[in-house]
N, C-alpha and C positions, 0 to 999 in steps of 0.2 A: 358799726360794731355794737352789740347789745350790752346793756349795763348789767353789772353783777348785782346780786342781792345786797351785798354790803354797800355798794355805791348808792343804790336806791334808798336804802335805809338811812344813810347819812344825809342824803338830800331831803328826805322827808323830815328828819330831825331838824335840819336847819330851817326849813320852811315853817315848821311848827313853832320853833323858837322865835323866828322873826314875827310870826303872827302874835305870839304872846307879848313880845316887846311892843308891837303896835298897839295891842289892846291895853297894855300897862301904861303906855304913854297917854293913850286916849283918856283913860280913867284915872291917871296919876297914881297908879298902884306903886307900892313900895318895891325896892330891890329884893327884899326877902321873899315876897310873894312870887316874883319871877323865878328866883332860884329854886323854890319848892316845886313850881310848875315844871321847870326844866328837868329836875331829877325824876319827877313822876313820868314825864314823857320819855326820857331816856330808858327808864326801867321797863316801860311798856313795850318799847321797840325791841329791846334785847330779849324780852320774853317771847316776842312774836317770831324772832329769828331762830331757826333750828338748823344745826349743821347738817349738810348733805353727806350721806355716806360715801358716794362716789366723788372723789376729789379730782381725779384726772384719769383719762383712758386713752391709750394708743393701741396700735396693732401688737405691741410687744409686752406691755404691762399695764396694770391698773394701780393707781394710788387710792387707797380705800380707808375710810374711817370706820372702825368697828362699831357695830351696834350691840346692844345688850344680848348676851347669850350666844353670840356667833363664835365659832371655833374653826380651826383649819379644815376640819372634816366637812362642816356645813358650807364653808366658802369654796372648797374644792368641788363639791357637788354643784354649787350654784354657778361658778365661773369657769370651771374646767371640765364640768360634765362627768366627773368621776370622783367619788369621795375617797377612793384609794390613793388618789394623787395629792392627798393632803400634805405629803412630805415635800412637795414642790413649794408650797407656801411656807412651811416650817423652815426649810433650808434657806429660803430667801429672807427670813426675818429672825435669824438666830439671836438669842439673848433678848428678845422682845416679848414682853408679857401681853398675852391676848386678853385685853380688857376693853370695856366700853370707851369709845372716843380715841383709842390708840390708832395712830396712822401706820398702815402696813403696805407692803408691796405685794402684788399678785402677778407673777410672771405668766404671760399668755403663750409664749413661744418656747419650744424646746431649746435648751442651751447646753453647751459643753457636754456633748454625747460621750466623749471619751474620758471625762473627768480630768482634763488637763488644766494646769495652772502655771503661772510664771515661775513658781518655785518648786514644782513637782507634779505628781500625777496620782490619781486615785487608784487604790488597790483593794480588791475584795478578799478578805480572809474567808476560807472555808474551814469550818470546824468539823473534826471527825471524831465521833463517839462510837463505842461498840456495845458495851453491856452496862446495865444499871441494876442496882440492888439496894436494899435498905442499909446494908453495911457491906463493905468490899474488902477483899484481900488482894485481888489481881490489880495490876497497874492499869489494865484496860477497862476496869470497872469504875464507874462513878456512882457514888451513893445518891439516893433520892434527895437528901437534904442539901448536898453540895450542888447537885444539878439545879435545884430550885434557886439556890443562892446565886448561881451563875446566870440563870435566866433573868432573875430580878435585877442583877447588875446591868445586863444588856438593856432592859426596859427603862431603868432609872437613869441611864446615861445616854439615852438618845440613839441607840443602835437600832437598825431596822433589818429584820430578817427577810431577805428576798428569796424568790424561787429560782430554780435552775433556768426556767424559761426567761425570767427577767435578766439573769446573768448572761444568757446566750445573746439576747438582744443587745446588751451592753457591749459584749465582746465582738459582735458583728457591726458595731458602730451604728446601730439603728435607733437607740434612745438612751437618755441619761438614766441614772439610778440615784437613790438617796446617797448623800455624802458618807454616811456611816453605815454602809451596807455590809452585811455578812450573810453567810449561808451556813446552815446547820445540816450535817449529814450523820447518818447512823448506819454502820456496816453490819453485814452478816445475816441479820434477821432473827435476832434473839427476841423472845416474847416480851422481855423487859422494855423493849422499845415501845410496845403497845401498852403495857400495864403500868409502867412508871414514867417514861419520858413523855408519852402522848398527853396525859392529863396535865402535866406541868407546862408543856408547850402551849396547850390550849388556854391555860390559865393566864398566860402573858400575851396571848394573841399571836403566837409564833407558829411556824410550820417547819418541816424538815424534809430532806430527801433520804429515803431508805435504800441502801444498796444491798440486795439480797442475792444469795446463791440458791438456785431453785431446788436443788436436791435436799436442802435443809428445811424448806417451808413445810410446816405441819407434821414433821416426823416425830416430834416428842413434845412433852409439856414445856420445854424450855424454848421451843421454836415458835415463831409467829405463824399465823394461819392466813390463807388467802382471804377469808372473810374479814379478818382483822385488817389486812392490807386494803381491802375494798373500802372499809369504813374510814380509814385514815385518808384514803384518796379523796373521798367525798368532802372531807374537811380541808382539802387543799394541799395535802402532803404529796410529795413526788416519790415514785418508785423507779429505781434504776437497777441495772444488772451488775452482778458481782461474779459472773460466770455460772456454770452449772454446779461444779464441785469444789470451787474455791482452790483451784490448782495454780501452781506457778506457771504462768503462760510463757515465760521466757526460758524455761528449762526443759530440755529434752529428757525423756526417760532413758534409762540404761538400755543401750542397744537399739534405740529408736532411730529409724531412718528419717531424713529431713521431710520427705513427702508425708510420712505417717504423722510426724510431729505437726505439720501444717494442718493436716486433716483433723487431728485431735483438737487443736486449739481453735480451729475454725468452728467446730461443733460447740465448744464452750462459749464462744462469742456470739455465734448466730442463733443457736437453738435456745440459749437462755433468753434472748430477746423475744423469740417467737413464743415461748411459754408465757412470759410476762405479758406480752401483747394480748394473747388469747385470754388469759385469766382475768386481766384487768381492763380489757377493751381500750388499749392505748397504743401509741407509737412510742416505744421506749427509746429515748435519745441520750441517756446518760449511762456511763460505764465506769466502774471502779476496778482498777487493776489489783488483783490479790497480791498482797505483800509488796505492793507498789512496784511490781516487776513488769517490764514490757521491753520490746525491741521493735525494730523497723517492721518486721512481719506482723507483729501484734497490732501496731498502729494502723498498718495498711488494711488488715482484716476488719478492725473496728470501723474504719471509714467506709469500707465496702458494705458492712452490715447496716449502716445508717445512723451510727452514733455521732452526735454532734459535740458532746462533751465527754472527756475522759479525765479521771482524777487519780492522783497518786497520794502518797502520804509524805511527800517532800515538803518541808516547811517553807512558808512564805505566803505572800498575798498575790493577787492576780490582777494585772492591768489589762486594759482592753486589747492591747497588742500582743498578749501572750497566746501561744498555741492552745486553742480550746480543748484539744485532745490530750494535753499534758498539763493539767492544772495542778497547782500546789494545794495541799491541805495540811492543817495543823492538828495533829492528834492530841486530844484532850485526855490526859492521863490522870491518875489519882494524885492530886497535887494541891498546893495552896492557891488562894485566889490571885496572888500576885503573878503566879505562873500562868493562870488562865487569862488575866488581863494582858499579859505580854503577847498573846496571840491575836489581839484585836486591832492591830495597826492597819488603818484604812487609808493612809496617805504616805507616799514615799517622797521625800524631799529630793529634788533634782533641779537645782537652779539653772535657768536658761539664759540668764543675763551674762 
């Protein structure tokens, strides 16, 4: 078995001291001289020893001593191959300050894909916004200053905004997500999503998914345009369908026969996806039910169309075992911060003992 650096240093120190003692006895040196020599030798050896950053490594994790200037981002790029996975290191070292010589853990294997714990399970809140303005009157409108305050709260309190793709992987039990994951969505396609919400989200490093109904895009100065949607998509924002005309999919029109009803809502579901796919060059997989209304026929058609995620505005969070075509969302209305914070519950207690 090879000797550690510490063992070798101690043996060198002992040998050096014995040599000094022998020399001291030979020349009848004083005890004071030996003590001074011992202190000098010990100081020299400690100066020579520098702590190794890699303390321990297995197939599952690394024990690491931080060097100057290292952050979760740089460590994720170095050890996990992706700086975006810095959350893995942060979640494994909660309440630990990342400073020089601090010992941390770096997990190397995917753990807890479903966010399960002995006392409960992870749930992902999806926040639903509609319209933004400098000042608001409608309950569905959030002012620019309040929205900035809300996003700052998320950033300062360790919440991480994930994408719908990441949520889908979590719900399919393919990978874990950050402990404090949330999703931001914006419905309908108002231009304020581009002019007000977009700059604020970029300011805090967040993205969102916009659910648009295609008949509204570009029709007026208050509506978002396809070019604006393309710009947001380049910055990592997602675009989902909210039908063609924002109609109630669960309601038949007066005198409408069932077959005509199915034909009409099929067009709303299928053609809206085809339009978005063509305009944005994507495979649209997210759908928002207008007025949160759906039935068995609507769900069946959404699945046939190729949607993987469907969202309502029923309040609650979403565990990995929830039906991905009927996910809950919390509408963010004109309200106080304590009401906003109440929508951010990311863990449901459910003792298994």
